[in-house]
KETIKE-182328 format. One line per 3 residues: their letters; for each residue y, z, x of N, C-alpha, C. Coordinates in nm, 3 decimals. Each point is the difference from the previous one (the first is absolute). Layout:
<nodes>
A	Y Z X Y Z X Y Z X | ...
</nodes>
This chain:
<nodes>
MLK	10.636 16.670 6.778 -0.022 -0.080 0.110 -0.152 0.027 0.065 | -0.040 0.087 -0.066 -0.186 -0.063 0.063 -0.052 -0.120 -0.099 | 0.050 -0.027 -0.148 -0.062 -0.058 -0.060 0.019 -0.174 0.100
YLL	0.170 0.016 -0.012 0.058 -0.129 0.122 -0.100 -0.054 0.097 | -0.007 0.112 0.067 -0.042 -0.057 0.138 -0.154 0.016 -0.001 | -0.072 0.081 -0.101 -0.171 -0.059 -0.049 0.030 -0.209 -0.036
SLS	0.075 0.009 -0.118 0.042 -0.142 -0.027 0.057 -0.101 0.128 | 0.011 0.061 0.072 0.059 -0.099 0.140 -0.103 0.006 0.069 | -0.093 0.035 0.019 -0.110 0.044 0.062 -0.134 -0.063 -0.088
ILL	-0.030 -0.036 -0.081 -0.063 -0.089 -0.094 0.049 -0.129 0.072 | 0.126 -0.052 -0.069 0.047 -0.127 0.005 -0.030 -0.041 0.161 | -0.023 0.063 0.099 -0.010 0.003 0.126 -0.105 -0.077 0.036
LCT	-0.127 0.068 -0.012 -0.163 -0.026 0.005 -0.002 -0.101 -0.094 | 0.062 -0.032 -0.152 0.026 -0.107 -0.029 -0.014 -0.118 0.056 | 0.148 0.032 0.036 0.058 -0.142 0.066 -0.070 -0.030 0.137
GSW	-0.039 0.089 0.087 -0.115 0.005 0.142 -0.115 -0.062 -0.029 | -0.069 0.025 -0.119 -0.104 -0.077 -0.068 -0.005 -0.115 0.004 | 0.065 -0.038 -0.091 0.027 -0.135 -0.100 0.012 -0.113 0.155
AQK	0.115 0.055 0.054 0.006 -0.141 0.140 -0.122 0.015 0.110 | -0.067 0.103 -0.033 -0.151 0.034 0.116 -0.037 -0.129 -0.081 | -0.096 0.024 -0.168 -0.048 -0.101 -0.068 0.096 -0.138 -0.018
TDE	0.123 -0.021 0.066 0.054 -0.136 0.026 -0.097 -0.075 0.095 | 0.054 0.068 0.083 -0.075 -0.017 0.197 -0.153 -0.017 0.002 | -0.032 0.094 -0.071 -0.158 -0.022 -0.048 0.024 -0.180 -0.054
ELS	0.065 -0.017 -0.098 -0.063 -0.112 -0.082 0.063 -0.135 0.036 | 0.043 0.073 0.091 0.141 -0.146 0.062 -0.139 -0.082 0.130 | -0.022 0.151 0.043 -0.148 -0.029 0.151 -0.115 -0.129 -0.081
KEE	-0.028 0.040 -0.148 -0.112 -0.023 -0.019 0.128 -0.189 -0.027 | 0.034 0.009 -0.096 0.079 -0.133 -0.058 0.044 -0.094 0.186 | -0.005 0.073 0.128 0.033 -0.115 0.124 -0.148 -0.046 0.015
KKL	-0.062 0.108 0.005 -0.200 -0.058 0.032 -0.057 -0.091 -0.122 | 0.037 0.002 -0.108 -0.020 -0.091 -0.051 0.085 -0.134 -0.053 | 0.103 0.029 0.031 0.077 -0.089 0.081 -0.029 -0.113 0.109
ANK	-0.078 0.059 0.136 -0.035 -0.073 0.102 -0.103 -0.037 0.018 | -0.091 0.053 -0.097 -0.146 -0.072 -0.069 -0.010 -0.089 -0.098 | 0.111 -0.041 -0.011 -0.032 -0.096 -0.153 0.069 -0.117 0.081
GEP	0.059 0.027 0.079 0.040 -0.174 0.115 0.155 -0.091 -0.036 | 0.002 -0.078 0.034 0.088 -0.143 -0.095 -0.023 -0.102 0.039 | -0.025 -0.141 -0.056 -0.034 -0.012 0.022 0.072 -0.208 0.047
GLA	-0.059 -0.047 0.099 0.051 -0.106 0.065 -0.091 -0.080 0.054 | 0.044 -0.127 0.026 -0.010 -0.153 0.093 -0.024 0.034 0.115 | -0.097 -0.009 0.061 0.013 -0.026 0.170 -0.076 -0.083 0.105
FGL	0.018 -0.086 0.092 -0.038 -0.058 0.033 -0.037 0.003 0.148 | -0.050 -0.058 0.083 -0.048 0.105 0.119 -0.056 -0.169 0.039 | -0.089 0.026 0.162 -0.025 -0.091 0.087 -0.069 0.114 0.085
DLA	-0.130 -0.071 0.035 -0.134 0.117 0.051 0.060 -0.059 0.132 | -0.015 0.074 0.140 -0.008 -0.022 0.067 -0.092 0.022 0.116 | -0.158 -0.004 -0.077 -0.131 -0.015 0.105 -0.008 -0.110 -0.007
PFI	-0.021 -0.130 -0.026 -0.002 -0.144 0.064 0.101 -0.058 0.117 | 0.060 0.059 -0.009 0.098 0.018 0.173 -0.103 0.056 0.125 | -0.071 0.146 -0.074 0.025 0.064 0.116 -0.179 -0.036 0.008
NHL	-0.063 -0.070 -0.108 -0.166 -0.008 0.115 0.052 -0.183 0.018 | 0.095 -0.064 -0.020 -0.033 -0.097 0.088 0.082 -0.003 0.090 | 0.037 0.095 0.097 0.000 0.023 0.186 -0.109 0.078 0.011
FSN	-0.126 0.032 -0.097 -0.142 0.041 0.120 -0.050 -0.139 -0.085 | -0.031 -0.111 -0.093 -0.056 -0.051 0.030 0.074 -0.138 -0.047 | 0.017 -0.062 0.067 0.116 -0.138 -0.053 -0.064 -0.099 -0.005
ERF	-0.155 -0.014 -0.067 -0.010 -0.074 -0.067 -0.013 -0.052 -0.192 | 0.037 0.172 0.019 0.031 0.037 -0.130 0.186 -0.020 -0.079 | 0.034 -0.019 -0.066 0.135 0.049 -0.011 0.029 -0.017 -0.162
GVE	0.102 0.021 -0.058 0.033 0.079 -0.176 0.117 0.107 -0.020 | 0.015 -0.077 -0.094 0.130 0.061 -0.055 0.005 0.041 -0.094 | 0.003 0.129 -0.090 -0.014 0.050 -0.132 0.119 0.119 -0.060
ANV	0.020 -0.040 -0.154 0.123 0.103 -0.010 -0.041 0.059 -0.122 | 0.088 0.074 -0.088 -0.050 0.057 -0.113 0.140 0.019 -0.107 | -0.090 0.056 -0.111 0.138 0.026 -0.106 -0.118 0.120 -0.061
RYT	0.091 0.074 0.008 -0.003 0.141 -0.089 0.066 0.054 -0.112 | -0.054 0.029 -0.099 0.069 0.069 -0.179 -0.014 0.097 0.044 | 0.038 0.166 -0.002 0.009 0.084 0.000 0.061 0.034 -0.150
INR	-0.160 0.051 -0.123 0.080 -0.046 -0.109 0.040 0.238 -0.025 | -0.044 0.045 0.112 0.079 0.181 -0.061 -0.139 0.018 0.143 | 0.018 0.171 -0.018 -0.026 0.038 0.127 -0.169 -0.029 0.055
KWQ	-0.072 -0.004 -0.109 -0.215 -0.059 0.066 0.025 -0.093 0.017 | 0.003 -0.079 -0.084 -0.004 -0.215 -0.051 0.083 -0.053 0.080 | -0.101 -0.082 0.068 0.138 -0.097 0.057 -0.131 -0.126 0.000
AVG	0.057 -0.120 -0.031 -0.055 -0.129 0.000 0.074 -0.081 0.101 | -0.155 -0.091 0.074 0.011 -0.021 0.135 -0.018 -0.131 0.008 | 0.061 -0.130 0.031 -0.014 -0.050 0.046 -0.022 -0.086 0.149
EIG	-0.099 -0.102 0.050 0.031 -0.010 0.137 -0.036 -0.140 0.054 | 0.085 -0.065 0.071 -0.051 -0.194 0.019 0.064 -0.031 0.129 | -0.128 -0.063 0.037 0.029 0.025 0.202 -0.096 -0.178 -0.003
YEN	0.011 0.016 0.170 -0.067 -0.160 0.063 -0.063 -0.011 0.081 | -0.133 -0.045 0.054 -0.053 0.062 0.068 -0.033 -0.153 0.085 | -0.007 -0.010 0.165 -0.088 -0.140 0.053 -0.030 0.131 0.127
VDM	-0.155 -0.140 -0.001 -0.084 0.076 0.129 -0.064 -0.112 0.039 | 0.034 -0.009 0.155 -0.013 -0.126 0.061 -0.077 0.066 0.106 | -0.126 0.010 0.004 -0.075 0.030 0.121 -0.090 -0.118 0.064
DTE	0.031 -0.028 0.152 -0.061 -0.100 0.022 -0.152 0.107 0.190 | -0.093 -0.020 -0.035 -0.086 0.082 0.130 -0.087 -0.081 0.059 | -0.104 -0.027 0.031 -0.104 -0.031 0.102 -0.128 -0.122 -0.158
QMN	-0.018 0.106 -0.037 -0.071 0.001 -0.129 0.106 -0.062 -0.162 | 0.099 0.048 0.002 0.067 -0.118 -0.156 0.132 -0.017 0.053 | 0.058 -0.104 -0.090 0.136 -0.020 -0.048 0.035 0.066 -0.165
YTS	0.055 0.095 -0.018 0.039 0.001 -0.084 0.137 0.070 -0.113 | 0.034 -0.098 -0.059 0.138 0.055 -0.085 0.004 -0.010 -0.165 | 0.115 0.111 -0.060 -0.060 0.029 -0.105 0.176 0.037 -0.076
DGS	0.071 -0.122 -0.078 0.135 0.097 -0.041 -0.012 -0.007 -0.177 | 0.043 0.151 -0.020 -0.024 0.036 -0.145 0.134 0.121 -0.007 | -0.013 -0.039 -0.104 0.118 0.125 -0.117 -0.077 0.079 -0.030
FAR	0.030 0.112 -0.064 -0.063 0.098 -0.074 0.080 0.078 -0.048 | -0.001 0.067 -0.099 0.066 0.146 -0.166 -0.030 0.076 -0.010 | 0.016 0.132 0.017 -0.109 0.119 -0.076 0.098 0.024 -0.106
VGV	-0.043 0.085 -0.110 0.011 0.050 -0.107 -0.011 0.126 0.007 | 0.019 0.108 -0.061 -0.026 0.167 -0.017 0.077 0.124 -0.023 | 0.010 0.097 -0.046 0.068 0.106 0.017 -0.024 0.091 0.093
DYN	0.066 0.112 -0.014 0.020 0.108 0.089 0.052 0.138 -0.024 | -0.045 0.062 -0.010 -0.029 0.177 -0.041 0.043 0.060 0.142 | 0.115 0.049 -0.079 0.094 0.109 0.097 -0.088 0.182 -0.060
IFR	-0.035 0.007 0.133 -0.065 0.182 -0.020 0.080 0.073 0.090 | 0.084 -0.026 0.017 0.119 0.106 0.048 0.085 0.006 -0.100 | 0.053 0.200 -0.009 0.049 0.095 -0.069 0.136 0.011 0.055
VEE	0.119 -0.036 -0.059 0.083 0.061 0.109 0.107 0.138 -0.082 | 0.005 0.078 0.078 0.090 0.074 -0.019 0.207 0.009 -0.028 | 0.006 -0.114 0.064 0.178 0.003 -0.047 -0.013 -0.203 -0.023
VGN	0.139 0.078 -0.071 0.085 -0.207 -0.027 0.023 -0.071 0.091 | -0.015 -0.063 0.008 0.033 -0.127 0.198 -0.111 -0.039 0.040 | -0.173 0.102 -0.002 -0.080 -0.063 0.069 -0.063 -0.090 -0.058
NDN	0.030 -0.092 0.072 -0.117 -0.109 -0.033 -0.083 -0.059 0.141 | -0.136 0.137 0.023 -0.069 -0.060 0.071 -0.132 -0.029 -0.139 | -0.099 -0.067 0.122 -0.072 -0.009 -0.129 -0.160 -0.057 0.071
ILL	-0.131 0.085 -0.050 -0.088 0.038 0.063 -0.087 -0.126 -0.104 | -0.075 -0.141 0.008 -0.029 -0.060 -0.071 -0.165 -0.029 -0.026 | -0.049 -0.015 -0.141 -0.084 -0.059 0.075 -0.068 -0.105 -0.110
GVR	-0.101 -0.115 -0.035 0.055 -0.123 -0.039 -0.097 -0.056 0.009 | -0.011 -0.158 -0.092 -0.030 -0.098 0.004 0.035 -0.106 0.006 | -0.107 -0.076 0.082 0.101 -0.198 -0.040 -0.104 -0.076 -0.051
YGA	-0.001 -0.091 -0.109 -0.081 -0.134 0.012 0.093 -0.105 0.114 | -0.124 -0.061 0.096 0.069 -0.154 0.064 -0.076 -0.073 -0.056 | 0.087 -0.135 0.074 -0.072 -0.136 -0.029 0.077 -0.096 0.112
SIQ	-0.044 -0.097 0.024 0.025 -0.074 0.183 -0.069 -0.157 -0.019 | 0.054 -0.054 0.050 -0.033 -0.154 -0.035 0.086 -0.029 0.179 | -0.143 -0.120 0.028 0.022 -0.038 0.127 -0.018 -0.100 0.022
EHS	0.030 -0.081 0.125 -0.098 -0.117 0.045 -0.019 0.038 0.086 | -0.122 -0.054 0.042 -0.031 0.024 0.157 -0.135 -0.082 0.039 | 0.007 -0.030 0.104 -0.077 -0.095 0.059 -0.077 0.067 0.207
CPR	-0.131 -0.094 -0.004 0.020 0.010 0.093 -0.067 -0.105 0.059 | 0.109 -0.048 0.145 -0.018 -0.118 0.029 -0.098 -0.059 0.132 | -0.078 0.160 0.080 -0.084 -0.015 0.105 -0.057 0.157 -0.028
YTV	-0.155 -0.026 0.014 -0.057 0.149 0.043 -0.155 -0.008 0.053 | -0.047 0.075 0.047 -0.115 -0.059 0.077 -0.052 0.107 -0.015 | -0.170 -0.044 -0.041 -0.081 0.107 0.007 -0.160 -0.020 0.104
EEV	0.036 0.108 0.082 -0.086 0.040 0.174 -0.182 -0.023 -0.071 | -0.010 -0.103 0.063 -0.154 0.024 -0.036 -0.110 -0.066 0.126 | -0.034 0.076 0.066 -0.086 -0.025 0.122 -0.118 -0.096 -0.001
YWG	-0.054 0.035 -0.080 -0.133 -0.100 -0.027 0.054 -0.172 0.010 | 0.045 0.004 -0.103 0.029 -0.122 -0.070 0.163 0.011 0.025 | 0.070 0.018 0.076 0.167 -0.022 0.083 0.072 0.030 -0.121
NVN	0.154 -0.022 0.007 0.054 0.040 -0.032 0.068 -0.086 -0.100 | -0.010 0.068 -0.175 0.017 -0.079 -0.094 0.230 0.000 -0.011 | 0.017 -0.112 -0.061 0.170 -0.017 0.018 -0.021 -0.087 -0.156
GSF	0.193 0.032 -0.025 -0.014 -0.026 -0.174 0.140 0.107 0.018 | 0.050 -0.113 -0.189 0.148 0.151 -0.023 0.026 -0.114 -0.165 | 0.069 0.100 -0.005 0.021 -0.023 -0.160 0.124 -0.002 -0.017
SPS	-0.009 -0.113 -0.126 0.154 -0.028 -0.029 0.056 0.114 -0.100 | 0.168 -0.024 -0.030 0.060 0.067 -0.069 -0.049 0.057 -0.155 | 0.039 0.085 -0.082 -0.064 0.070 -0.094 0.074 0.064 -0.080
TVA	0.026 0.028 -0.117 0.024 0.148 -0.015 -0.048 0.137 -0.118 | 0.014 0.052 0.072 -0.091 0.089 -0.095 0.113 0.110 -0.005 | -0.054 0.063 -0.134 0.087 0.115 -0.065 -0.119 0.168 0.001
SHW	0.125 0.110 0.029 -0.093 0.075 0.060 0.066 0.134 -0.128 | -0.093 0.135 -0.093 0.047 0.047 -0.040 -0.058 0.177 0.034 | 0.074 0.082 0.016 -0.107 0.128 0.045 0.139 0.113 -0.097
GEF	-0.020 0.160 0.082 0.048 0.129 0.001 0.054 0.063 0.086 | 0.070 0.099 -0.080 0.040 0.097 0.130 0.060 0.111 -0.045 | -0.049 0.134 0.075 0.047 0.122 -0.097 0.095 0.078 0.135
VFG	0.098 -0.017 0.019 0.142 0.019 0.073 -0.028 0.179 0.003 | 0.036 0.049 0.103 0.075 0.119 -0.009 0.132 -0.022 0.099 | 0.122 0.036 0.017 0.083 0.056 0.066 0.106 0.053 -0.039
LRS	0.148 -0.022 0.075 0.079 0.090 0.022 0.118 -0.028 0.008 | 0.154 0.012 -0.086 0.097 -0.064 -0.001 0.100 0.059 0.008 | 0.124 -0.041 0.075 0.112 0.151 0.014 0.122 -0.063 0.014
EVL	0.096 0.091 -0.098 0.121 -0.126 0.040 0.092 0.087 0.075 | -0.027 -0.117 0.168 0.103 0.024 0.073 0.162 -0.019 -0.016 | 0.040 -0.106 -0.016 0.185 0.012 -0.070 -0.010 -0.026 -0.167
KNF	0.133 0.054 -0.017 0.022 -0.040 -0.112 -0.078 -0.120 -0.042 | -0.044 -0.036 -0.118 -0.120 -0.055 -0.069 -0.054 -0.151 0.121 | -0.029 0.055 0.128 -0.079 -0.067 0.055 -0.141 0.107 0.095
YMG	-0.146 -0.035 -0.090 -0.113 0.046 0.047 -0.069 -0.036 0.098 | -0.120 0.070 0.076 -0.104 -0.033 0.104 -0.079 0.121 -0.079 | -0.145 -0.114 0.061 -0.103 0.079 -0.065 -0.078 -0.100 0.084
WTV	-0.208 0.018 -0.059 -0.102 -0.048 0.083 -0.092 0.000 -0.111 | -0.094 -0.076 0.008 -0.103 0.023 -0.073 -0.156 -0.103 0.036 | -0.112 0.136 -0.011 -0.149 -0.051 0.059 -0.013 0.014 -0.117
RFK	-0.111 -0.128 0.010 -0.012 -0.052 -0.061 -0.135 -0.100 0.035 | -0.151 0.055 -0.155 -0.106 -0.018 0.078 -0.017 -0.113 -0.164 | -0.056 -0.117 0.027 -0.076 -0.128 -0.025 -0.116 -0.034 -0.023
TIL	-0.037 -0.016 -0.120 -0.149 -0.107 -0.044 -0.001 -0.131 -0.047 | -0.037 -0.095 0.032 0.037 -0.143 -0.081 -0.080 0.017 -0.064 | 0.067 -0.067 -0.103 -0.099 -0.002 -0.121 -0.052 -0.201 -0.038
NVG	0.085 -0.069 0.050 -0.101 -0.136 -0.044 0.083 -0.086 0.101 | -0.052 -0.131 0.130 0.026 -0.056 0.036 -0.065 -0.135 -0.022 | 0.146 -0.097 -0.026 -0.052 -0.184 -0.055 -0.098 -0.010 0.126
ADN	-0.078 -0.007 -0.009 -0.116 -0.120 0.169 0.060 -0.135 -0.030 | 0.015 -0.074 0.127 0.048 -0.135 -0.118 -0.197 -0.035 0.123 | -0.115 0.045 -0.026 -0.050 -0.088 0.074 -0.041 -0.024 0.106
ELE	0.084 -0.017 0.039 0.009 -0.007 0.198 0.014 0.091 0.016 | 0.117 0.070 0.027 0.093 0.080 0.124 0.014 0.150 -0.114 | 0.009 0.129 0.005 0.048 0.078 -0.037 0.111 0.041 0.075
PYS	0.057 0.040 -0.035 0.125 0.096 0.099 0.031 0.046 0.058 | 0.008 -0.006 0.147 -0.006 0.111 0.112 0.170 0.098 -0.044 | 0.043 -0.009 -0.055 0.144 0.091 -0.022 0.022 -0.015 -0.153
VPG	0.005 0.087 -0.080 0.059 -0.018 -0.119 0.145 0.048 -0.024 | 0.102 -0.110 -0.024 0.164 0.077 0.029 -0.036 0.110 -0.113 | 0.009 0.145 0.074 0.121 0.100 -0.129 -0.126 0.095 0.086
YGR	-0.129 -0.059 -0.027 -0.121 0.116 0.017 -0.093 -0.017 0.125 | -0.020 -0.083 0.111 -0.044 -0.001 0.145 -0.125 -0.094 0.005 | -0.042 0.130 0.118 -0.096 -0.089 0.016 -0.154 -0.001 -0.130
RDR	-0.010 -0.186 0.019 -0.116 -0.026 -0.144 -0.139 0.149 0.047 | -0.051 -0.060 0.086 -0.116 0.079 0.011 -0.050 0.114 -0.023 | 0.108 0.125 -0.020 -0.013 0.158 -0.031 -0.010 -0.041 -0.166
PTN	-0.040 0.063 -0.049 -0.049 0.057 -0.128 0.153 0.079 -0.044 | 0.078 0.085 0.078 0.098 0.061 -0.064 0.068 -0.017 0.177 | 0.116 0.051 -0.020 0.078 -0.058 0.064 0.133 0.145 0.045
MGF	0.064 0.044 0.083 0.126 0.149 -0.014 0.102 -0.108 0.062 | 0.140 0.025 -0.097 0.097 -0.054 0.015 0.132 0.099 0.081 | 0.115 -0.043 0.068 0.087 0.098 0.004 0.132 -0.053 -0.064
TYT	0.127 0.107 -0.013 0.163 -0.130 -0.095 0.054 0.117 0.096 | 0.092 -0.113 0.059 0.113 0.135 0.021 0.147 -0.101 -0.039 | 0.080 0.081 -0.125 0.084 -0.096 -0.032 0.110 0.054 -0.042
LEY	0.117 -0.086 -0.001 0.145 0.077 -0.047 -0.002 -0.056 -0.130 | 0.111 0.053 -0.061 0.008 0.010 -0.110 0.135 -0.008 -0.010 | 0.102 -0.007 -0.109 0.124 -0.035 -0.064 -0.030 0.021 -0.107
QIP	0.046 0.140 -0.091 -0.008 0.010 -0.123 0.131 0.006 -0.055 | -0.028 -0.110 -0.148 0.166 0.008 -0.022 0.008 0.067 -0.173 | 0.051 0.087 0.024 0.000 0.148 -0.150 0.056 -0.100 -0.110
FKK	-0.028 0.071 -0.146 0.000 -0.016 -0.112 0.108 0.041 -0.041 | 0.013 0.176 0.057 0.095 0.049 -0.069 0.057 0.088 0.087 | 0.195 0.009 0.012 0.063 0.040 0.078 -0.026 0.133 -0.007
DK	0.064 0.099 0.128 -0.085 0.149 0.004 0.133 0.049 -0.020 | -0.024 0.133 -0.123 0.050 0.056 0.011 0.074 0.136 0.086
</nodes>
């Protein structure tokens, strides 16, 4: 009888140990799956240009983006937009119409502990390029001694290039719907001057008289998953 009780005790201990090990392995597997992520293609719209227009009606723009989630860590990003500037002051009248595009990658540094958590903390880089047609129909250079000088610049086309470093947050607020924002540090690489008039503002970059600029985006995205939920 004692032999049977001893055998049963050993069996129960082995069963309990196996169950505990299985739970631990399952937890590790869930964490591994959570940080692996699943690929998907997202399309988004940046709301920041519309917000900026409320405070600066001389500038209007629109920007959209496409994002391909390669895995939990890496995302490839493309952005395209349009910007119009129409500034009229006592010193000058300046107009600009142009389009821009940016391409780059984001790296997600946020690690999760549960399957289904799709929050992102992103570090990224971008290469940007734009082309614009701008003109200055009227300008005035004030001079007390010789008197004011008036003139104008005819329309011309300029291409520009710059680089960006990006930091941002992105979170799934509803199933497959994402909301996020980024802060961007921009540095100009090249502006193709037309020998007469340099751009006052470069589409997608900002003020041309600054070698570096700060930017901000606030995006809404919808992601098309490539795998069905299990």
